[in-house]
C-alpha positions as CSV (number, residue, x, y, z in Angstrom):
1,M,-0.2,0.2,0.2
2,G,1.2,3.6,-1.0
3,R,4.9,2.0,-2.2
4,R,6.6,4.4,-5.0
5,S,9.2,2.9,-7.1
6,C,11.2,5.0,-9.8
7,S,10.7,3.4,-13.4
8,R,14.6,4.7,-14.4
9,S,17.0,4.2,-11.8
10,R,20.5,5.0,-12.5
11,T,23.6,5.1,-10.1
12,I,25.5,8.5,-11.0
13,D,28.8,9.5,-10.3
14,G,28.5,10.6,-7.0
15,E,27.5,14.0,-6.9
16,S,29.8,15.2,-10.0
17,T,28.6,18.0,-12.7
18,R,29.0,15.0,-15.5
19,G,26.7,12.7,-13.3
20,L,24.3,15.8,-12.5
21,G,24.1,16.7,-15.7
22,A,22.8,13.0,-17.3
23,V,20.1,13.3,-14.7
24,L,19.0,16.6,-15.8
25,D,19.6,15.6,-20.0
26,D,17.4,12.4,-19.0
27,L,14.7,14.4,-17.3
28,I,15.2,16.6,-20.5
29,G,14.4,13.8,-22.9
30,R,10.9,12.8,-20.8
31,G,9.7,16.3,-20.8
32,L,11.1,18.7,-18.3
33,R,10.2,21.9,-19.1
34,H,12.9,25.3,-19.6
35,P,13.0,26.5,-15.7
36,D,11.8,30.1,-15.2
37,F,13.7,29.8,-11.4
38,L,15.7,27.0,-9.9
39,T,16.3,26.3,-5.6
40,V,18.8,23.9,-5.2
41,N,20.3,22.2,-2.7
42,G,24.0,22.9,-2.9
43,A,24.8,19.6,-4.3
44,P,28.6,19.4,-5.3
45,G,28.4,20.0,-8.9
46,L,24.8,20.8,-9.5
47,E,25.2,24.3,-10.0
48,S,27.7,23.6,-12.9
49,A,25.7,21.2,-14.0
50,L,22.2,23.3,-14.3
51,A,24.3,26.4,-15.8
52,A,25.4,24.2,-18.4
53,V,21.7,22.9,-19.4
54,W,20.2,26.2,-19.0
55,D,22.6,28.7,-18.3
56,G,21.2,32.2,-16.9
57,V,18.6,31.1,-15.1
58,P,18.2,32.2,-11.4
59,A,18.6,29.9,-8.8
60,Q,18.9,29.5,-5.1
61,L,19.7,28.1,-2.3
62,C,16.9,26.3,-0.2
63,T,15.8,28.1,2.9
64,V,16.5,24.7,4.7
65,H,19.8,24.3,3.3
66,R,20.8,27.5,3.8
67,Q,20.0,27.3,7.4
68,R,21.9,24.4,8.3
69,S,25.0,25.3,6.3
70,L,25.0,28.9,8.5
71,L,24.2,26.9,11.7
72,A,27.5,24.3,10.8
73,H,29.8,26.9,10.5
74,A,28.6,29.8,12.4
75,P,29.7,29.3,16.7
76,E,27.3,27.8,18.7
77,R,26.3,31.0,21.3
78,L,25.1,32.5,17.7
79,H,22.7,29.4,16.4
80,A,20.1,31.2,18.1
81,S,20.0,34.0,16.2
82,C,20.8,32.4,12.6
83,R,17.7,30.4,13.3
84,L,14.2,31.5,11.1
């Protein structure tokens, strides 16, 4: 009941630009249209893979991932002031 499955699954080369580019090419081949705006998670290689496919599309870091990054780099005494 309620099981999810993926009809196309492949192992990508870590989170490299080339591996993510292949995933994007596959999605485009299956009908993904040109986006007006992108929200990304900061994965290594993602921004360059997206730029290679959709150069000039505005992108921003997901607010949850931005929050986690701030907390990971801020001293613990400043964590309360970094929270959304």
